[in-house]
Every structure is written in structure tokens, then in C-alpha cells.
Backbone as CSV, one residue per row, in Angstrom:
resi,resn,N_x,N_y,N_z,CA_x,CA_y,CA_z,C_x,C_y,C_z
1,UNK,-1.518,13.169,-4.251,-1.471,13.184,-2.814,-0.772,11.922,-2.340
2,UNK,-0.081,12.049,-1.253,0.661,10.913,-0.698,-0.299,10.083,0.146
3,UNK,-0.197,8.764,-0.004,-1.047,7.865,0.768,-0.203,6.753,1.370
4,UNK,-0.553,6.383,2.581,0.054,5.249,3.263,-0.967,4.115,3.193
5,UNK,-0.559,2.999,2.621,-1.419,1.828,2.510,-0.963,0.790,3.512
6,UNK,-1.871,0.360,4.354,-1.616,-0.757,5.257,-2.336,-1.957,4.663
7,UNK,-1.574,-2.971,4.282,-2.125,-4.125,3.576,-1.833,-5.383,4.386
8,UNK,-2.874,-6.144,4.686,-2.727,-7.427,5.377,-3.261,-8.508,4.448
9,UNK,-2.396,-9.456,4.097,-2.749,-10.484,3.130,-3.563,-11.603,3.764
10,UNK,-4.452,-12.183,2.971,-5.162,-13.384,3.363,-4.164,-14.540,3.340
11,UNK,-4.072,-15.289,4.434,-3.069,-16.351,4.535,-3.289,-17.459,3.515
12,UNK,-4.505,-17.925,3.356,-4.774,-19.013,2.413,-4.430,-18.603,0.980
13,UNK,-4.831,-17.403,0.588,-4.542,-16.919,-0.764,-3.051,-16.746,-0.977
14,UNK,-2.371,-16.120,-0.019,-0.933,-15.884,-0.186,-0.136,-17.186,-0.107
15,UNK,-0.565,-18.146,0.714,0.109,-19.448,0.750,0.086,-20.105,-0.630
16,UNK,-1.062,-20.082,-1.278,-1.182,-20.686,-2.610,-0.276,-19.978,-3.608
17,UNK,-0.268,-18.645,-3.577,0.572,-17.878,-4.504,2.062,-18.133,-4.269
18,UNK,2.448,-18.286,-3.023,3.848,-18.576,-2.700,4.203,-19.979,-3.162
19,UNK,3.331,-20.940,-2.884,3.590,-22.337,-3.240,3.729,-22.523,-4.746
20,UNK,2.867,-21.856,-5.529,2.940,-22.051,-6.981,3.870,-21.055,-7.682
21,UNK,4.543,-20.208,-6.908,5.530,-19.284,-7.475,4.954,-18.036,-8.120
22,UNK,3.673,-17.795,-7.940,3.029,-16.660,-8.598,3.159,-15.350,-7.832
23,UNK,3.597,-15.413,-6.578,3.598,-14.187,-5.771,4.656,-13.184,-6.230
24,UNK,5.813,-13.665,-6.634,6.881,-12.741,-7.026,6.491,-11.892,-8.239
25,UNK,6.043,-12.488,-9.358,5.643,-11.632,-10.481,4.451,-10.736,-10.145
26,UNK,3.553,-11.201,-9.282,2.424,-10.381,-8.878,2.902,-9.154,-8.108
27,UNK,3.818,-9.353,-7.153,4.361,-8.221,-6.404,5.147,-7.283,-7.316
28,UNK,5.915,-7.835,-8.240,6.656,-6.982,-9.174,5.694,-6.128,-10.002
29,UNK,4.580,-6.714,-10.412,3.582,-5.976,-11.181,2.964,-4.856,-10.344
30,UNK,2.543,-5.201,-9.126,1.913,-4.202,-8.255,2.896,-3.089,-7.905
31,UNK,4.123,-3.434,-7.534,5.127,-2.422,-7.188,5.471,-1.564,-8.410
32,UNK,5.501,-2.179,-9.581,5.768,-1.420,-10.802,4.671,-0.415,-11.103
33,UNK,3.443,-0.774,-10.806,2.322,0.139,-11.030,2.288,1.254,-9.991
34,UNK,2.495,0.897,-8.730,2.383,1.886,-7.649,3.628,2.742,-7.484
35,UNK,4.796,2.188,-7.796,6.070,2.888,-7.611,6.135,3.550,-6.226
36,UNK,6.026,2.757,-5.160,6.018,3.355,-3.818,7.356,4.005,-3.484
37,UNK,7.281,5.085,-2.719,8.514,5.723,-2.251,9.101,4.954,-1.074
38,UNK,8.279,4.147,-0.420,8.741,3.275,0.656,7.830,2.054,0.703
39,UNK,8.426,0.909,1.045,7.665,-0.338,1.185,8.322,-1.173,2.278
40,UNK,7.530,-1.585,3.254,8.023,-2.397,4.362,7.123,-3.613,4.518
41,UNK,7.726,-4.756,4.791,7.013,-6.022,4.879,7.263,-6.635,6.253
42,UNK,6.207,-7.177,6.869,6.301,-7.680,8.238,5.107,-8.587,8.500
43,UNK,5.026,-9.133,9.717,3.833,-9.892,10.078,2.968,-9.050,10.998
44,UNK,1.661,-9.252,10.888,0.708,-8.532,11.737,-0.332,-9.559,12.177
45,UNK,-0.383,-9.817,13.454,-1.351,-10.776,13.951,-1.181,-12.154,13.341
46,UNK,0.051,-12.533,13.035,0.329,-13.832,12.448,0.086,-13.912,10.954
47,UNK,-0.203,-12.782,10.315,-0.458,-12.755,8.877,0.584,-11.888,8.182
48,UNK,0.799,-12.147,6.903,1.726,-11.334,6.109,1.124,-9.949,5.911
49,UNK,1.979,-8.932,6.071,1.483,-7.563,5.959,2.552,-6.668,5.349
50,UNK,2.114,-5.504,4.911,3.040,-4.516,4.358,2.482,-3.120,4.557
51,UNK,3.383,-2.157,4.536,3.029,-0.749,4.527,3.722,-0.150,3.314
52,UNK,2.945,0.542,2.499,3.483,1.197,1.307,3.152,2.678,1.386
53,UNK,4.078,3.515,0.979,3.823,4.946,0.838,3.931,5.239,-0.651
54,UNK,2.842,5.730,-1.219,2.797,5.937,-2.663,2.017,7.191,-2.993
55,UNK,2.146,7.641,-4.220,1.391,8.798,-4.686,0.073,8.324,-5.277
56,UNK,-1.003,8.957,-4.875,-2.319,8.715,-5.454,-2.770,10.049,-6.047
57,UNK,-2.852,10.137,-7.384,-3.126,11.432,-8.016,-4.448,12.069,-7.602
58,UNK,-5.484,11.256,-7.392,-6.789,11.772,-6.990,-7.600,10.629,-6.395
59,UNK,-8.789,10.966,-5.924,-9.616,9.962,-5.246,-9.971,8.787,-6.156
60,UNK,-10.226,9.051,-7.423,-10.600,7.982,-8.357,-9.472,6.968,-8.529
61,UNK,-8.233,7.379,-8.331,-7.084,6.481,-8.477,-7.020,5.436,-7.361
62,UNK,-7.782,5.635,-6.295,-7.794,4.650,-5.212,-8.298,3.294,-5.696
63,UNK,-9.164,3.289,-6.701,-9.668,2.026,-7.240,-8.503,1.205,-7.796
64,UNK,-7.725,1.789,-8.688,-6.592,1.079,-9.285,-5.506,0.774,-8.257
65,UNK,-5.410,1.571,-7.221,-4.407,1.358,-6.185,-4.756,0.165,-5.301
66,UNK,-6.011,0.043,-4.908,-6.410,-0.990,-3.941,-6.881,-2.295,-4.571
67,UNK,-7.504,-2.250,-5.724,-8.117,-3.450,-6.302,-7.161,-4.632,-6.467
68,UNK,-5.911,-4.447,-6.909,-5.032,-5.622,-7.027,-4.845,-6.365,-5.701
69,UNK,-4.782,-5.630,-4.609,-4.630,-6.269,-3.302,-5.884,-7.052,-2.929
70,UNK,-7.046,-6.467,-3.203,-8.297,-7.144,-2.887,-8.549,-8.334,-3.810
71,UNK,-8.427,-8.110,-5.108,-8.775,-9.141,-6.080,-7.787,-10.293,-6.130
72,UNK,-6.502,-9.993,-6.110,-5.493,-11.019,-6.320,-4.901,-11.587,-5.036
73,UNK,-5.021,-10.852,-3.927,-4.403,-11.296,-2.683,-5.402,-11.493,-1.543
74,UNK,-6.672,-11.169,-1.784,-7.664,-11.291,-0.718,-7.301,-10.473,0.502
75,UNK,-6.670,-9.336,0.281,-6.090,-8.538,1.366,-7.087,-7.562,1.979
76,UNK,-6.787,-7.182,3.199,-7.441,-6.045,3.845,-6.552,-4.831,3.571
77,UNK,-7.154,-3.719,3.160,-6.382,-2.522,2.816,-6.960,-1.327,3.561
78,UNK,-6.115,-0.636,4.295,-6.474,0.642,4.914,-5.634,1.713,4.243
79,UNK,-6.278,2.810,3.856,-5.595,3.912,3.170,-5.659,5.143,4.063
80,UNK,-4.498,5.783,4.251,-4.407,7.001,5.057,-3.679,8.064,4.242
81,UNK,-4.291,9.218,4.071,-3.553,10.325,3.474,-2.495,10.756,4.479
82,UNK,-1.306,11.061,3.998,-0.225,11.399,4.916,0.692,12.440,4.289
83,UNK,1.614,12.944,5.080,2.543,13.968,4.611,3.904,13.749,5.247
84,UNK,4.920,14.333,4.611,6.257,14.274,5.199,6.467,15.518,6.060
85,UNK,7.643,15.636,6.656,7.910,16.740,7.584,7.836,18.106,6.905
86,UNK,8.324,18.193,5.665,8.270,19.474,4.948,6.830,19.889,4.671
87,UNK,5.995,18.918,4.320,4.586,19.229,4.047,3.855,19.637,5.322
88,UNK,4.203,19.013,6.432,3.627,19.413,7.711,4.025,20.848,8.040
89,UNK,5.303,21.180,7.858,5.772,22.543,8.124,5.038,23.548,7.250
90,UNK,4.834,23.211,5.978,4.091,24.093,5.064,2.651,24.266,5.530
91,UNK,2.032,23.185,5.949,0.659,23.265,6.439,0.549,24.137,7.682
92,UNK,1.510,23.987,8.586,1.503,24.823,9.786,1.756,26.287,9.450
93,UNK,2.629,26.532,8.473,2.903,27.910,8.059,1.650,28.547,7.446
94,UNK,0.906,27.777,6.688,-0.324,28.293,6.086,-1.366,28.634,7.148
95,UNK,-1.289,27.934,8.255,-2.232,28.194,9.340,-1.869,29.498,10.060
96,UNK,-0.628,29.933,9.902,-0.217,31.203,10.492,0.301,31.113,11.894
97,UNK,0.760,29.937,12.292,1.281,29.800,13.661,2.654,29.243,13.656
């Protein structure tokens, strides 16, 4: 299932990772594991944030999807199941309208 992850990083944790150069390999590791179809980075409320769209095979996979953000980045993570336009059209067709 497709999921949209809204991730807001803890400033103190991310500052330390940026200062010591550890953030780049950490992001490469996380992106390599998640293989998002889209990833956008921005600020939210003065904090570093990102939105990722990735595949989550089942509910149990949410643990492996979210834990790196919580454990290594002290991040807040919101997960939303989502669909693209074709999937919406299919869902509406199944409804019969």
C-alpha cells in the first residue's frame, strides 16, 4: 500500500548529525531502505521536515518504516495511506458511480 510520511526532525538531534557529518550517510541508508517514489524536503514551523511517498507492504512494515526516523532523528512521523489518480478512479469505479 502507498503511504505518505510527514516527518519533522528534532532540531537538536539533526543539528548534531549535520555538524558531525553523520546525516548524509543516515539519509542515504533510510532512502535506500524505503526507496520512496517521491521525497520533498522543506521547513515546517522553523524545523527541518520532509514528505516521502513510499510503499508499505503491510501494517507490520510500519515499524521498520518509522523507527529510523524516531530512533536516529528524534523525529515526529505522521503516516497517511494515500493513492494516485488512477487508484482513485479505480476506487470510484468499484463504487459504481
